[in-house]
C-alpha positions in Angstrom: -1.8 -25.5 -7.8 1.6 -26.3 -10.2 2.4 -29.3 -8.9 6.3 -29.2 -9.1 6.5 -26.1 -7.3 7.0 -25.3 -3.5 3.8 -23.6 -2.6 6.2 -22.0 0.1 9.1 -20.9 -2.6 6.1 -19.3 -4.7 4.7 -17.4 -2.2 8.2 -15.5 -0.3 8.7 -14.8 -4.5 5.3 -13.3 -4.3 5.6 -11.2 -1.4 9.7 -10.2 -2.4 8.0 -9.1 -5.6 4.9 -7.1 -3.9 7.2 -5.8 -1.4 9.5 -4.3 -3.8 5.8 -2.8 -6.2 4.3 -1.8 -3.0 7.6 0.7 -2.6 7.3 2.1 -5.8 3.6 2.5 -6.0 4.1 4.4 -2.1 6.9 7.0 -3.9 4.5 7.4 -6.7 1.6 7.9 -4.8 3.5 10.6 -3.4 4.6 12.3 -6.2 0.8 12.1 -8.0 -0.5 14.1 -5.1 1.7 17.2 -5.9 1.9 16.2 -9.2 -1.7 15.2 -10.4 -2.2 15.6 -13.9 1.5 14.2 -14.4 0.6 11.5 -17.3 3.9 9.5 -16.7 3.1 9.1 -13.0 -0.4 8.1 -13.6 0.9 5.8 -16.2 3.7 4.5 -13.3 0.7 4.1 -10.6 -1.3 2.2 -13.4 1.8 -0.7 -13.7 2.6 -1.2 -10.5 -1.3 -1.4 -9.7 -1.8 -3.9 -12.5 1.5 -5.9 -12.0 -0.2 -6.0 -8.6 -3.8 -7.3 -9.4 -1.9 -10.1 -11.9 0.7 -11.6 -9.1 -2.3 -11.7 -6.5 -4.7 -13.2 -9.5 -2.1 -15.9 -9.9 -1.8 -17.1 -6.6 -5.2 -17.0 -6.0 -5.8 -13.6 -3.1 -9.1 -12.9 -5.3 -9.3 -10.4 -2.9 -6.7 -8.3 -2.8 -6.5 -8.9 -6.9 -10.2 -7.5 -7.1 -9.5 -4.7 -4.4 -6.5 -3.9 -7.0 -8.6 -4.4 -9.9 -10.7 -1.3 -8.7 -8.1 0.7 -8.4 -6.4 -0.3 -11.5 -10.0 0.8 -13.2 -9.6 4.3 -11.1 -6.6 4.8 -12.6 -7.9 3.5 -16.1 -9.9 6.5 -16.2 -7.5 8.6 -14.7 -4.9 7.9 -17.7 -8.2 8.4 -20.3 -9.2 11.7 -19.0 -12.6 10.8 -17.7 -11.8 12.0 -14.1 -9.1 13.9 -12.5 -7.6 13.6 -9.3 -9.4 15.6 -6.2 -8.2 15.4 -2.2 -11.2 12.7 -1.7 -10.0 10.3 -4.2 -6.6 11.0 -3.6 -7.4 9.9 0.0 -9.7 6.8 -1.0 -6.7 5.8 -3.3 -4.5 6.3 -0.1 -7.1 4.0 2.0 -6.8 1.7 -0.3 -3.2 1.2 -0.8 -3.4 1.0 3.3 -5.7 -1.5 2.8 -3.5 -3.5 0.3 -0.3 -3.4 2.5 -2.6 -4.8 5.6 -3.7 -7.4 3.6 0.0 -8.2 2.6 1.0 -8.2 6.0 -1.7 -10.7 7.2 -0.7 -13.4 4.2 2.8 -12.7 5.4 2.0 -14.2 8.9 0.1 -17.2 7.4 -3.4 -15.5 6.7 -5.4 -15.2 3.7 -7.1 -12.7 2.0 -10.8 -13.2 2.2 -9.7 -12.4 5.5 -11.0 -8.7 4.5 -14.3 -7.9 3.5 -12.7 -5.0 0.6 -16.4 -4.6 -0.6 -16.3 -0.9 1.3 -13.2 0.0 0.0 -14.6 -1.1 -3.3 -17.8 1.4 -2.8 -15.8 4.1 -1.7 -13.3 4.1 -4.7 -16.6 3.3 -6.9 -18.5 6.5 -5.0 -15.0 8.8 -5.7 -15.3 8.0 -9.4 -18.9 9.1 -9.3 -20.2 5.1 -9.7 -23.4 3.2 -8.4 -22.3 1.6 -5.6 -24.0 -2.4 -5.3 -24.8 -3.9 -1.6 -24.0 -6.9 -1.4 -27.0 -8.6 -0.7 -27.8 -12.0 0.6 -30.2 -14.9 -0.4 -31.8 -14.4 3.6 -32.4 -11.1 2.8 -34.6 -11.8 -0.6 -36.4 -14.5 1.0 -40.3 -14.1 1.7 -40.9 -15.6 4.9 
């Protein structure tokens, strides 16, 4: 952590910023459900997710940043018209943002984002995008007896 900066103040500023980002993100996602081809809204959601990812990474919340990064990837594909919004994809995005809200709530209470296993949600996002799902395999799983 950077010396000379009060970590509690930095965390509070982060949480205030993220609360505002999430408020705007939630509203934009509701609009996107009704207008799935609206490029302005797609770009807006991308920017909100990108900001969230960057803020989380800056403070060392790698789980939160990783989840936001995967959502950002989805919106990058949508913006580039490599895919389109389906109800399954929209439901998955909304579930992912629900998990972001849960993670933020835990952080506000003094917990860490690494208390969450984001791999299931990341895999759901990958699946909704037609990407290959990766399984986490531990060293013990591949060692010979």
